[in-house]
N, C-alpha and C positions, 0 to 999 in steps of 0.2 A: 438560360440565354447568355450569349456572349461570354462563355467560360472555356477554360482549357478542357479539351474533350478528345478522347480517342474516337476517330470516325471510321477507322478500318484497321485491319491488321497492320501494325508498324506505321501508323499514320496518326499523329497527334496534332490537333489544331490548337494554336496559341493565338488568342485575340490580342492585338497590339494597337490600342487606341482606335483609330479609324479603320483598321484592316485586320488581316489575318496573316500569320506565317505558320509553317508546318515543320515538325520534326518527322523525318521519314527514315525509317530503319529500326535497328535494334542495337543492343549493346555491342555487337560485333562489328556493325557497319551502319553508319547513319549520316544524314546530311541535314542541314537547315535549308528549307525551301522558302525563300524570301525572308526579309529581316525587319519589316515594319519601318516606322518613322524613327528619326533620331531619338535617343534617350531610352530605347527599349532594350539595350544590350544587357543590362544587369538582370532584367526580368527573364529574358530568353536564356541567358547563361544559367540562371538559378533553376529554371524548369528543366533544362537539358540535364543538369547534374542530378536532379530529383528522378528523372526518367532513366538515365543511363549510368549513374554513379559519379562520385566525386572525381574530378579531373577528366571527365569524359570530353572527348574532342571529336568533331565531325570529320568526315573525309573532305568535305568542302562546304561552302555556302553556294547554293545554286539560285539564280534569280530568274523569275519569269520575265522580268523587265526591270528597268532602272529608275522608275519614278520614285520620288522622295518617300512615298508611303510604302514602298517595297524594298528600298535599298538604303534607307536612312541610317540604320544601325549596322549595316553590313561591314563597314570599315572598322568600327570599334571591335566587333566580334572577330573579324579576320585577324586583326592585330593581336587580340587576346589569345585566340586559339592557334595562331600561326598556321592558318590554312588559306588556300586560294579561294577566290570568288569566280564563279563561272557564269557567263551570260552569252547570248547569241552575238555573233560578230556585228550585227547592225545595232546592237545596244552599246557596244564598247565605246564609241565616241563620247557618249553621255556619262560614262562611268570612269573615264580616264582624263577628264578635264579638257577634252578637245572640242566639245560642242555642248549646247544646251538643247533640251527638247523644245519643240514649238510651244509658244505660250498657250495657256489654257483658254478655253472659249466659254465665258460665262453667258454668251448670247444664246446658247442652246436652251436656256431657261431651266427652271427647276431648283429645288432646295440647295443641293450641293453645288450646282453650277454657280449660284449666287454667292455661296460661302467661299468658293475658290478665289474670289476677288481679293480675299484677305490673306491668301497663302502664297508665299514667294515661289517662283519657278526655279527651284534650286538645282544646281548641278553638283556632281561629286567627282573627285579625283582619287580613285582607288587604284591608280596605275600599278603600284607595287604588288597588288594582290590579284589583278584581273587576269583571267584566262578565257580563251574562246571556248564556248560550249560546242562540242561536236555532236551532231544530231543522231549519231548511231547509239550513243549511250552517255548518260551523265555520270560522273564519278560518284560512286556510292549508291547508285540507283539502277542496279543491274536488271531489276524486274520491270522497269518502266520504259515505255515508248515516249519519244519526244515528238511533239507536233508543233510545226511552225504555225502560229496563229496571229499574224500581223493585223493591223488595223488600229488597235488602241495605241500601239507603238510600232515602229518599223520591224523590230526583231523580237516581238513578244512570242513566248513559247508556252505550251501547256504540256502536262504529263498524264499518261494513262497507263494503268496496270490492268492488262487484259484478263488476268486470272480471276480477279474479283470485280472487274469493271469499275475501278476507282479513277475518277478524273480530278486532277488538281489543275484548275483552270486559270489561276492568276486573275487578270482583269480582262480576259477574253469575253467574259460576261460577269454579272454580279448575281448574288442570291438575295439581294435586297433592292428595292426600288429607291435609288438615290435621288430621284426627282421629287419625292414626297417626304416632307418633314415628318408626317405621321408614321409613314412606313419606317423611316430611319429610327424613330423613337421606339416603335414596337419591335423592330427587327424581325418582322414576320418573314419566314423563308419563302421566297418566290424568285424564280429565274427571271432576270431582268437584263436590260442593256448593259454593255460595259460602261464605265464611268464616262458620261457623255462629254463632260467639260475637257477631257484630255484625249478623247478619241480623234485621231487625225486623218483617218481614211475609212469612211463608212462602208464603202463597197467591200474593201478587204476585211473589215470587221464582220460584215454579214457572211462572207465566204468562210471565215474562220468558225463562226458559230454553227453554220450549216454542216461543216465537216465534223465538228465535235458532237453535234446532235446524232450523226450517223453511228457514233460509237455506242449509243444506248447505255450510258453509264448508270450503275446502280448506286454509286456514291459520288456526290459532287462536293468538293471543297474549293470555294472561290476566294478571291482576294478580299472581297467585301461581302458580308452577310453570313448567315448561319449555314452550316452544312445541310445538304438535302439528300434524301435517300429514296430508293425504290421507285415506284410509279410516279410520285410527284416530281422527282428529279428528271426522269426520262421524258414525261409528258411536258413538263415545264420547258425543257430545253428544246423539244420539238416544236412547241407552240411559239417560242421566241423566234426560232428560225423561220417558221411559217408566216408569222404576222409581222415581225421585224418593225416595231414602231419607232423607228429612228426619228430624231428631231427634224422638223421641217425647215428650220432656219439655223444659221450658225456659220462660223468662219470656215469650217472644214466640211460642211454638209454637201456642197456642190463641187468644191475643189479640194482635193486632199493635199496635205503637205507631202513632199517627196524627200527621200533620204537615200544616201548610199553609205558605203563603208566609212566615209569620213564625216558623216553627219548630214545636216539638212542641205538640200539643194534648191528647195522651193517652199515658200510659205505663202498661202493666199492672203490677200489683204483682210484686215479686220472687218467683221460685219457691223452694221449699225448697232449701237448699244445705248438705247435711251435710258436704261437704268443707271449707267455710268454717269450720265449728265445730270440725272436727278440726284444721284449721290453727291456729285460735285456741287450742285446748286444748294443742296441742304447744308453741306459743309461750309460753303461760302457765306450763306445767310447766317449760319451760326457764328462764324468769325466776325462778320459785320456787326451782328447783334452784341457779341461780347465786347467789341471795340466801343460801341455806343455806350454800353453800360459802364465800361471802364472810364470813359471821358466824363460821364455824369458823376461817377463816384469821385473823380478828381476835382470836379467843379464844386461839389457839395462842401 
């Protein structure tokens, strides 16, 4: 579980803390698909050289989207390898310092949604390396079809190789239930919703999953969770599209955020967040209690 693993011909999954990235290709031509959180560049570089030889350098770094857990190490690796980073045009504002993604939504509930309260909504400026991903073909990925799969982010993309039906889905959906702490610990493979706390358009997210389900993939490599294969992969993705158990409440559930080539144009107002005020109350009470104890100690 959670190990470096060849999941298909010329596709190596690399776990990077809370997510996955992928080496796609062979010694003659390869790319890095997604780059994990910051601080993973040495690990990824080392594994790439073990796979492709000392001094190996990709054609490019290709991003499914620009969230911190997929793009965090992209800049350091692009600088080291001296290669460009490609992303959909609607992702470029968030990767060139022009805009920040909409804030995460902990009010959707669930384990990871509550944990996201403690993670900054960080933006990156990789202007020197960024290039627009053309949808007809990604550099170094001549066998792969590119699918626009918005919803989680405005310009999210997924990749499909039709010859052996391999789907690299980014965060269009997960293969672990991030709402459950138990599932996150066990990392049991199961096709699940995209990361709920950062999904900004639920209607578009559903449409994207429904399109991917029609591909009937034999191999699934997602941004979060273990790879899935064969009947469980196909049936799980069809079931997700059929049942679509999206959150019933949350900031973006009834009103999506809207974006264009320059970044955000509309963000719905925050949803009520009772947990936030409970957290604030506990912190305030703790500070008051600490102050009382300090005064008593001074008076003693």
